[in-house]
PALO-862807 format. One record per residue (C-alpha): residue in one letter; z negated, y, x. Coordinates in steps of 0.25 Angstrom, whole numbers, padded with zeros to 4 digits, always signed. Each point is the difference from the previous one (the first is absolute). Layout:
// PALO-862807
AZYX ...
This chain:
// PALO-862807
M-0030+0106-0028 I+0004-0014+0000 L-0013-0005+0005 S-0006+0006-0013 L+0011-0007-0009 L-0003-0013+0006 Q-0015+0001-0001 N+0002+0005-0015 Y+0009-0012-0002 L-0010-0010+0006 R-0011+0006-0008 D+0008-0001-0013 H+0006-0013+0001 R-0012-0007+0008 A+0008-0009+0007 A+0015+0000+0003 S+0012-0007+0009 L+0006+0007+0011 T+0013-0002-0009 Q-0007+0007-0011 M-0005+0012+0008 E+0014+0001+0007 A+0007+0001-0013 S-0009+0009-0008 L-0003+0010+0011 G+0015-0001+0006 V-0006-0002+0015 P+0004-0010+0010 A-0009-0013+0002 D-0002+0004+0015 A-0005+0014-0003 L-0009-0005-0011 R-0006-0011+0010 G-0004+0011+0009 M-0007+0009-0011 L-0006-0013-0006 D-0006-0004+0014 L-0006+0015+0000 L-0006-0002-0014 E-0006-0014+0005 R-0006+0006+0012 K-0007+0010-0010 G-0004-0010-0009 R+0007+0005-0012 A+0010-0012-0001 Q+0000-0015+0004 R+0011-0009+0003 L-0001-0012-0008 P+0003-0015+0007 R+0014-0003-0001 A+0004-0007-0014 Q+0005-0014+0002 R+0016-0001-0006 C+0000-0008-0013 H+0003-0015+0002 G+0014+0000+0005 C+0002+0015-0002 T+0010+0006+0010 L+0003+0012-0007 C-0011+0009+0002 D+0002+0011+0011 E-0012+0000+0011 K-0003+0015-0005 A-0002-0006-0014 L-0011-0009+0005 E-0008+0011+0008 F-0010+0006-0009 Y-0010+0012+0002 R-0011+0003-0009 W-0009+0014-0001 M-0014-0002+0004 G-0007+0005-0013 D-0010-0005-0010 T+0010-0009-0007 D+0003-0013+0006 V+0015-0005-0001 P+0002-0016-0004 A+0004-0007+0012 Q+0012-0008-0006 R+0013+0007-0001 P+0012-0004-0008 C+0013-0003+0006 Q+0010+0011+0000 Q+0010-0008-0006 E-0008-0002-0013 Q-0001+0015-0001 R+0015+0002+0000 P+0007+0001-0014 Q+0010-0010-0002 
């Protein structure tokens, strides 16, 4: 059941950080990693190269920099904004 939710989430969002999936699905990061590994082996998801921290940034959690994308027909831009820029002021 949770694996189906994860697949649907990635399919709908095309790409997401581990932090985003953890918050949206209510599943711990370690459990998500196991399911994402399975989806990678099946060719349904791909772990993206780890994003670099913003210049001097020490605020982003490592899970916020771990991105996965759904392996579909729509490509996802490689650049991702800093998580701090997305938070309301």
